[in-house]
N, C-alpha and C positions, 0 to 999 in steps of 0.2 A: 504493499500500499503505499501509497505517496503521502506523507505526514506534511503539513503547514504550522511550522515551530509558532509563530507570529498567533496564529488561531488557538493553537494548544495554549499557548500561555496567556491568554486573554481572561482566563480564570486561574492565575497563577496562585493565588494566596488559597483558594479554596483547596485544589492541587498539592500545594505544599505541605499544608497540615497534616495529612494522614502520613506522607513520608515522614516528617519529623517525628510523630506519634511512634512511628515503628522505629524510628533510631534510638528513639530515646529509652527504649526496652532492651537494647545491644549494651552488653557490659564493656568495657575497655578489652581490648584484644590484643596489645601490642604492635608485633609488627607482622610480617607476613603478608600475603596475596589477598587483595581486597577487589571483588569484582560487583559492578552495578551491571545486572541484566536488564537490558530495557533500559537504557540511562536516558533517552530522548536527547534535550538540549543540554543534557548535563548541570542543569541546575543542583539536583540533590549530589550528583557525585563530587562537585565541587565541595558540598559539606561534609561528606563521607571524607574526602582528602583530608580538609582541616580537623575533623574529629579524631583520624588514626592517621596521625601525620608522620608515625615512623612505618607505615605500612606502604607497598607498594599498588597504588591503586589505579584500574582497569575500568572503562566504560565502555558497555557494548550494546550496538544497537543495531538492526538491520535497514534503517531510515538513512539514506546518505543526507538527506537533508536537516533531520534533526541533528546527526553528527556534525555538519559544517557549522550550524548554529554552537554545537557544544565545547568545538575545538578552539573558542574563543579562551578555553580555559589550560594555561599551561601546566605543566607538570603531572598530567594525567594520561595514560596509554589510551587512546582511544580506538575502538575496534569495529569495524563494520561487520556484523557476523549474523547469523539465525539461534536465537537461545537453544532451539531445538535439537540442534545438530553441536553446542559449543562442547567441546572437551578442555578444561585447562590441561596447562603442559606439567602443572606440579599442583600437590594437594592446596587447597585453598583455605585461609584462615575465617574471610567472612563471604558468603554469598548473599547480596540484598537484591531484592526487586520489588518495585513500588509501583505499582498497577499498568505489570506488564505482562504477567505470566498466563494473564486469561485471553489473550492473543495466542496462546499456546497450546496444541492439543493434546489428547493422552494425558491426563494429570497421573493418572495410576502408573504412569510409567517416567514420568517426567521427574516428579519430586523424590523418588527414592534415589533416580540418577543424580540429581543437585546435591542431596546428602551424602552421596559415595564422593562426591566431589571435594567435601571437606576434609581438613585437618583433623586429628583428632583434638578435640576440645574445640574444633572450629564451630562457626555457627550459620544456621539457613534464616534469613529474615525476609519474609515476604509479605505485602500488603497487595489484595487485590479487590475490586467490586465485586459485591455478591447482589446488585439490584435488578437481575433482567429479567424478573416477574414484574418490574415496575411499569408504568404506562410509557416511560421515556422509552423502553425498548419495545413492549407490547405495541406500542402504536406505530413502530419504525417497521417492525414486520407486518402489521395488517396493512399500513401503507405500500408495501413493497409487494404485496402479494395482489394489491387490487388489480383489475384485467390493462390498466393501461400503464402498468408497472411490471407486472409480472413476468414477463418475458426476459426484460433485463435484468431486473434484481429479485426477482422469486425465489432464487436457486441460495440467496444468502442467508435469510432467515435460519436459525438453526437451534438445540437446545443451550440451555445456559451452559457455560462453561465452567463455571465455578459451582463447586459441590459443597455438599453439608461440610460443618468443621469435623463432624465423625470421621468421615471418610479420609480427610487427611491425617488425623491421627493415624487411621488403620493403616496405612500406606507408608508412614514415616515411623511408626513404633519400631520396627527391627532395625531402622537404620541408624537412629540418634537414643543418647542417653537422657536426655531431659526435653519435653516439647511445650510450648504454652501457646494455645489456641485461643483467641478472642474475637468478638465483633463489636463494633463500633456502628452506629448510625450517626449520619453529621447533618445536621439541621442547617442547608446552607441557604443563606439569602442572597439571592442573584437580582443583579440591577439589569433593568434595559426591557424594551418589547421581546417577546418570545424568548426570554432568556434562557430556559429550559433547553428549546429547540437549539439556540448557538450552544450552549453546553455540549451538547451531544453531535454538533455537528463538527467536533475538533478531535471526536474519541470514535463512538460507537457508530456515527455517520460517516466516517470516512469511507468504508467499502462501496457504501452505496453511492457517495457521491464521483468516485472514481469511475464504477461502472458505468454510470449515466452521462458522465462527461458534461456536456452543455445542457441538459436535461436536468442539472442537477438541481439549480436554485426553485425549478416549477414544484421539483419532488419535494424537497424541502418545507417549500410553501404548504403545500398540502400536508404535511406531516405535521407542520407546526399549528397548523388551523385546528386539527384534532387534538392536539397537547392543551390545548387552552381550558377544556372544562377541568382536566386535572390536576392542572398547575395556573388557578387564576393570579392574574396580578392584583395585588393587596393594596388598599387606598393609598399607599405611601408611594406605589409605583413599584415595589419589589416584587419577587416571586420567590416562592419557600421549596427548593428541594430537598428532600429526606433521602440521604445516601446511604446505605448501607455498604460495610467494607469488612473484609475479613483480614484479620492478622495471623501470622506465625512466626514462632521464633524457638529454633529448634537448635541442641546443641547436641554435637557429635560424639 
């Protein structure tokens, strides 16, 4: 997919908060290798580099556009690669991933593989959205399946890619010594007209917009109209988006 760094960062404050909440639950790690999988524009990777100053920090993403923005930060090894095929050259002290692994399929295989990449005492720290049954995604799928759009994007809707917390506990249990799993629902107060549609336009809507090309704006206008009853504008002009996220911190 072709990502737009400027659009993604349009909600930077809301997107950064869960990344920092995850980081706050990670203890000191000393030196070693730190990998930020799905690093995007590198904003969080640079915070990791500051927090773990004695470590070697790598930021990996499969978007050349995102990495072009990330490379403004010196001192970090920026890697263009796919998370699913990532194999570190040596055991890793910290594997960190904020809002990226839900784009990667087959979590039953992926998560044990990531745990096995850790050095003894290494940490796997992950945050993923788990709000795929909400109107943000349900209306996106419903719009894509309407007759005028189904031929172009009807194949994109699928099952929610993030599972129940207990599933990750089962997949990681035999690979790690300790594991902490929790969920947080963020009450996000967004600004502007069709704010929720604008939020998803930089994330969940990307594959639809890419597939539709010049017709993407028309598709998104139809989707935005469908969202207005689920996310009404408040008298002060803001819109509330409740957003549930799943957190995992596991120690090898």
